[in-house]
Structures are given as structure tokens and as C-alpha cells.
C-alpha positions as CSV (number, residue, x, y, z in Angstrom):
1,M,-55.7,61.0,-55.7
2,E,-56.2,60.1,-59.2
3,K,-52.6,61.0,-60.1
4,T,-51.5,59.5,-57.1
5,V,-53.4,55.7,-58.3
6,Q,-51.5,56.4,-61.8
7,R,-48.1,56.8,-60.3
8,G,-48.9,53.9,-58.4
9,L,-49.9,51.8,-61.5
10,V,-47.1,53.2,-63.6
11,A,-44.6,52.1,-60.9
12,G,-46.2,48.7,-60.6
13,A,-45.8,48.2,-64.1
14,V,-42.2,49.4,-64.4
15,V,-41.5,47.0,-61.7
16,A,-43.0,44.0,-62.7
17,G,-41.7,44.9,-66.4
18,A,-38.3,44.8,-64.7
19,A,-38.5,41.7,-63.0
20,L,-39.6,40.1,-66.2
21,I,-36.7,41.3,-68.3
22,G,-34.4,40.6,-65.5
23,G,-36.0,36.9,-65.2
24,A,-35.7,36.7,-69.1
25,F,-32.0,37.5,-68.7
26,Y,-31.6,34.3,-66.1
27,V,-33.7,31.9,-68.0
28,L,-31.0,32.5,-71.1
29,Q,-28.4,31.7,-68.6
30,E,-30.1,28.7,-67.9
31,R,-30.8,27.5,-71.3
32,Q,-27.1,26.9,-71.0
33,T,-27.1,24.6,-68.3
34,E,-26.8,20.8,-69.5
35,E,-30.1,18.6,-69.6
36,P,-30.2,14.8,-70.2
37,E,-30.5,14.1,-73.9
38,F,-33.7,12.4,-75.3
39,R,-35.3,11.5,-78.6
40,A,-38.9,12.8,-79.2
41,L,-41.0,9.9,-80.2
42,K,-44.2,11.9,-80.5
43,T,-44.9,16.1,-79.9
44,D,-48.6,17.5,-79.7
45,G,-48.4,21.1,-78.1
46,D,-47.3,21.0,-74.6
47,F,-47.4,17.0,-74.7
48,Q,-44.4,14.8,-75.7
49,I,-43.5,11.0,-75.6
50,R,-39.7,11.1,-75.0
51,D,-37.0,8.5,-75.2
52,Y,-34.2,8.7,-72.6
53,G,-31.2,6.8,-72.6
54,A,-29.1,5.6,-69.7
55,M,-28.4,8.2,-66.9
56,T,-26.7,8.4,-63.4
57,V,-28.6,10.4,-60.8
58,A,-27.8,11.7,-57.0
59,E,-30.8,10.9,-54.9
60,T,-32.0,11.8,-51.7
61,L,-35.3,10.8,-49.3
62,V,-37.0,13.5,-47.3
63,Q,-40.3,13.3,-45.2
64,G,-43.0,16.1,-45.1
65,P,-44.8,17.9,-47.3
66,R,-44.0,17.8,-51.1
67,K,-42.5,21.5,-51.5
68,A,-40.6,21.5,-48.2
69,A,-39.2,17.9,-48.8
70,L,-38.0,19.5,-52.4
71,G,-36.3,22.5,-50.9
72,Q,-34.8,20.5,-48.1
73,G,-33.6,17.4,-50.8
74,F,-32.4,19.9,-53.1
75,Q,-30.2,21.6,-50.8
76,I,-28.8,18.0,-49.7
77,I,-27.9,17.4,-53.1
78,A,-26.9,20.7,-53.7
79,D,-24.2,20.5,-50.9
80,Y,-23.0,17.1,-52.5
81,I,-22.4,18.7,-55.9
82,F,-20.8,21.8,-55.1
83,A,-18.4,19.8,-52.4
84,K,-20.0,21.4,-49.4
85,S,-20.8,18.0,-47.6
86,R,-17.5,16.2,-48.7
87,P,-13.9,17.0,-50.1
88,G,-13.1,16.9,-53.3
89,E,-14.2,18.2,-57.0
90,K,-17.3,20.2,-57.9
91,I,-19.7,18.8,-60.1
92,A,-21.6,20.6,-62.9
93,M,-25.1,21.5,-62.2
94,T,-27.5,19.9,-64.4
95,V,-31.4,20.2,-65.1
96,P,-33.8,19.2,-64.5
97,V,-34.3,18.6,-60.4
98,T,-37.3,15.7,-60.3
99,Q,-39.1,14.8,-57.4
100,D,-41.3,11.6,-56.9
101,S,-42.9,9.6,-53.9
102,G,-41.4,6.7,-55.5
103,D,-40.3,3.3,-53.4
104,P,-37.8,4.4,-50.7
105,M,-36.2,1.1,-50.9
106,A,-35.5,1.5,-54.6
107,S,-31.9,2.7,-54.0
108,D,-29.3,-0.2,-53.9
109,P,-28.1,-0.2,-51.4
110,P,-31.0,1.4,-49.7
111,L,-30.8,5.2,-48.2
112,F,-32.1,4.1,-45.3
113,D,-32.5,1.1,-42.8
114,D,-36.1,1.7,-42.4
115,E,-38.7,2.1,-44.9
116,L,-39.8,5.6,-44.8
117,D,-43.6,6.4,-45.2
118,G,-44.6,9.6,-47.1
119,A,-40.9,10.6,-48.0
120,W,-40.4,12.0,-51.2
121,R,-37.5,11.5,-53.1
122,T,-35.6,14.1,-55.1
123,R,-32.9,13.6,-57.8
124,F,-30.4,15.6,-59.4
125,V,-29.0,14.1,-62.8
126,M,-25.6,13.8,-63.0
127,P,-23.6,15.5,-66.1
128,A,-23.3,12.9,-69.1
129,G,-20.8,10.6,-69.3
130,R,-20.2,10.3,-65.2
131,S,-21.4,7.1,-63.8
132,A,-22.0,6.1,-60.2
133,D,-18.4,4.5,-60.3
134,D,-16.3,7.5,-61.2
135,L,-18.3,10.4,-59.1
136,P,-17.1,11.1,-55.7
137,E,-18.8,9.2,-52.6
138,P,-21.6,10.8,-51.6
139,P,-22.3,11.3,-47.8
140,A,-24.7,9.7,-45.5
141,G,-28.3,10.0,-47.1
142,I,-27.7,10.4,-50.5
143,A,-27.2,7.4,-53.2
144,L,-25.9,7.5,-56.9
145,V,-28.1,5.6,-59.0
146,D,-27.6,4.1,-62.5
147,L,-30.9,4.6,-64.4
148,A,-31.4,2.3,-67.4
149,P,-32.7,3.9,-70.5
150,R,-36.9,4.7,-70.6
151,K,-39.4,6.0,-72.3
152,V,-41.8,8.6,-70.7
153,A,-44.7,10.9,-71.3
154,V,-44.5,14.5,-70.5
155,V,-46.4,17.7,-70.3
156,S,-44.9,21.1,-69.7
157,F,-46.1,24.1,-68.5
158,A,-45.2,27.4,-66.6
159,G,-45.8,29.3,-63.4
160,R,-44.9,28.5,-59.9
161,A,-45.8,24.8,-59.6
162,D,-47.8,23.6,-56.6
163,D,-49.7,20.9,-55.7
164,R,-52.9,21.9,-57.5
165,M,-51.0,22.5,-60.6
166,L,-48.8,19.4,-60.5
167,A,-52.1,17.4,-59.9
168,D,-54.0,19.2,-63.0
169,A,-51.0,18.9,-65.1
170,E,-50.9,15.0,-64.4
171,D,-54.6,14.9,-65.2
172,R,-54.1,16.5,-68.4
173,L,-51.2,14.0,-69.3
174,R,-53.2,11.1,-68.4
175,G,-56.3,12.3,-70.5
176,W,-54.0,12.8,-73.7
177,L,-52.5,9.2,-73.0
178,A,-55.9,8.0,-73.1
179,R,-57.0,9.8,-76.2
180,N,-53.8,8.3,-77.9
181,G,-54.1,4.9,-77.0
182,E,-51.7,4.9,-74.2
183,K,-51.9,4.3,-70.4
184,S,-49.6,4.5,-67.7
185,A,-49.8,3.1,-64.2
186,A,-46.8,4.8,-62.8
187,E,-46.7,7.1,-59.9
188,P,-45.8,10.9,-61.5
189,E,-42.5,12.4,-61.5
190,Y,-42.1,16.4,-61.4
191,A,-39.5,18.0,-63.2
192,F,-38.1,21.4,-62.4
193,Y,-35.9,23.5,-64.4
194,N,-35.0,27.0,-63.0
195,S,-33.8,28.8,-59.9
196,P,-36.4,30.6,-57.5
197,V,-35.2,34.0,-58.9
198,I,-37.1,33.1,-62.0
199,P,-40.6,34.7,-62.6
200,G,-43.7,32.6,-62.6
201,P,-44.5,33.1,-66.2
202,L,-41.2,32.0,-67.2
203,R,-40.5,28.8,-65.4
204,R,-40.5,25.4,-67.3
205,N,-41.7,22.6,-65.1
206,E,-43.1,19.2,-66.4
207,V,-44.9,16.2,-65.2
208,W,-43.4,13.0,-66.4
209,L,-45.3,9.3,-66.5
210,A,-43.1,6.5,-67.4
211,L,-44.3,4.2,-70.1
């Protein structure tokens, strides 16, 4: 019985180790994926204040629980960038994919004729140098938006980010800002950098607060 337990523990450790090694390989690949450039104005461990330049995003709105809305929103925009829901060129994948509960009518023109209560906005950052004017026309339900330069406070953390982890990270970020004489009244944005195959300990997640 004891030997059986030991063999089970060894087998479990081998599987876990293989998963981490495989995950590390994919992380190295994903680190080659483009992300928007920024200037770090202040860095303190997992906390940072960043200055981002102008960028273009593709965004959509989905009602429902946050996690389900993220999955659905991701698929809608992925079908756009990989030319599955429209003709023409594919667009290079970038990171992060962001999510927030921002004003549903912020897009111009609005994505929907009526305001959606409880809607989550998912955004993909478009590759550097691309703008709404030269990107393929999106299908209904997706808007291309040119964002102005902005400054954001950020906290980074690992794990498979659930609602509790995101709320805890936001609390830590607001506390860090207060200790440093800063304040943000903005709603949080959640930034995700990894595909689902990456193990939790190797995942990179962030909470952003606009300043």
C-alpha cells in the first residue's frame, strides 16, 4: 500500500513537472508576441506606473458573468483578427487582452443601439502602426477605437485570475497608490497575457487603473 502511494506521488510530481516545463516553453514563445510599448515612470516590486502612447483597439461588449463574457468576447474578436468573420488579411495577435466594465456607449459609433446594463468590454490591442482607418472593416458588434495616450497604475500577479484574485489585486493597487500620494477614481481594467494552456504559476495578469 505504501509503495503504491509513493508511486502515485512520484507519478503526480512527474506530470506536474512536465506541465510546468511545457508551460515554460509556451511562455517563452508568448513572450515574443507584440505588446504595446510604454515608459515606466515608477516601479516598486509588482507595482508600476506606466505611460502608454496612442494605440488602436478592437472591442466588443458581452453581457453576463465576467469570466463567461471574457471567453465570448475573446472569441468574437479572435474571429475578426484571424479573418474568420470577415474577408481579407489576418491581423497579428498581440497582448494583452483587456477587460473592463466601462461605459458601453464609449465607442463612436456605439456598438449597440441601446445601452447594455452589466456588459463587459473586451479589447484586443492592434499591432503598432495600425489605425482604425487602415484596418479591415469589422463585422457588426465590433468597433475599432483609437485610444489617446494615457498614464496607468499597474499591479502584476500570477495564477489563473478569478474574481477574488482580481478584486484583491485592485485593493492592493489602490492601497499602494494611496501610500504614494496618488489616487484613481477609474474603474479597473484587467489585462491577460497568456493562452489557456499556460499553467497558473507561469501566467501573467495585471490590474490597471487610469490616472
